[in-house]
C-alpha positions as CSV (number, residue, x, y, z in Angstrom):
1,M,-9.9,-11.7,36.7
2,N,-6.8,-9.5,36.1
3,T,-5.9,-11.0,32.9
4,K,-4.4,-8.6,30.6
5,T,-4.2,-9.2,26.6
6,V,-1.2,-7.7,25.0
7,V,-1.7,-6.5,21.4
8,P,1.7,-5.9,19.5
9,L,1.7,-2.6,17.8
10,F,2.3,-2.7,14.0
11,S,5.9,-1.5,12.8
12,A,6.1,-0.6,9.3
13,S,9.9,-0.3,9.6
14,L,10.0,-3.9,10.6
15,V,8.0,-5.2,8.0
16,N,9.3,-3.1,5.2
17,G,13.0,-3.3,6.6
18,R,14.0,-5.9,4.1
19,F,12.9,-3.9,0.9
20,D,14.8,-1.0,-0.4
21,L,11.9,1.5,-1.3
22,A,14.2,4.4,-2.1
23,P,14.6,3.7,-5.6
24,V,10.8,3.1,-6.5
25,L,9.9,6.3,-4.4
26,Q,12.7,8.3,-6.5
27,R,11.3,7.0,-9.7
28,V,7.7,8.1,-8.8
29,L,9.0,11.5,-7.5
30,D,11.1,12.0,-10.6
31,S,8.0,11.1,-13.1
32,N,5.8,13.7,-11.2
33,S,3.0,11.1,-11.6
34,Y,1.6,10.6,-8.1
35,I,-1.7,9.6,-9.5
36,L,-2.8,7.3,-12.5
37,G,0.9,6.9,-13.2
38,K,2.8,3.8,-14.4
39,E,3.7,2.8,-11.0
40,V,0.2,3.1,-9.7
41,T,-1.1,0.8,-12.5
42,Q,1.7,-1.5,-12.0
43,F,1.0,-1.7,-8.2
44,E,-2.9,-2.3,-8.9
45,Q,-2.2,-5.1,-11.4
46,E,0.3,-6.9,-9.0
47,F,-1.9,-6.4,-6.0
48,A,-5.0,-7.6,-7.6
49,R,-3.0,-10.8,-8.7
50,Y,-1.5,-11.4,-5.3
51,T,-5.0,-11.1,-3.7
52,G,-6.5,-13.2,-6.5
53,V,-9.1,-10.6,-7.7
54,E,-9.7,-9.4,-11.1
55,H,-9.3,-5.7,-10.4
56,C,-7.8,-3.5,-7.6
57,V,-8.4,0.3,-7.3
58,S,-5.9,2.3,-5.1
59,V,-7.2,5.4,-3.3
60,A,-5.5,8.1,-1.4
61,N,-7.3,7.5,2.2
62,G,-10.2,5.8,4.0
63,S,-12.7,8.3,2.9
64,E,-12.4,7.7,-0.7
65,A,-12.3,4.0,0.0
66,L,-15.8,4.1,1.7
67,E,-17.0,6.4,-1.0
68,I,-16.3,3.8,-3.9
69,A,-17.3,0.8,-1.5
């Protein structure tokens, strides 16, 4: 049994290639609000709506996600 399963690697550049993220990133950098800013609040609200849940809390890394889980 020499059957190999090929799992394609995720490519963020291919997935995000159709979005121009530069203006959004520049707006965040210019605001100096990297946490708890307007953009974060807007992202959390839109992502909650997209996933069909009432609330969304963004975190900086997987350790923080595990801590609040």
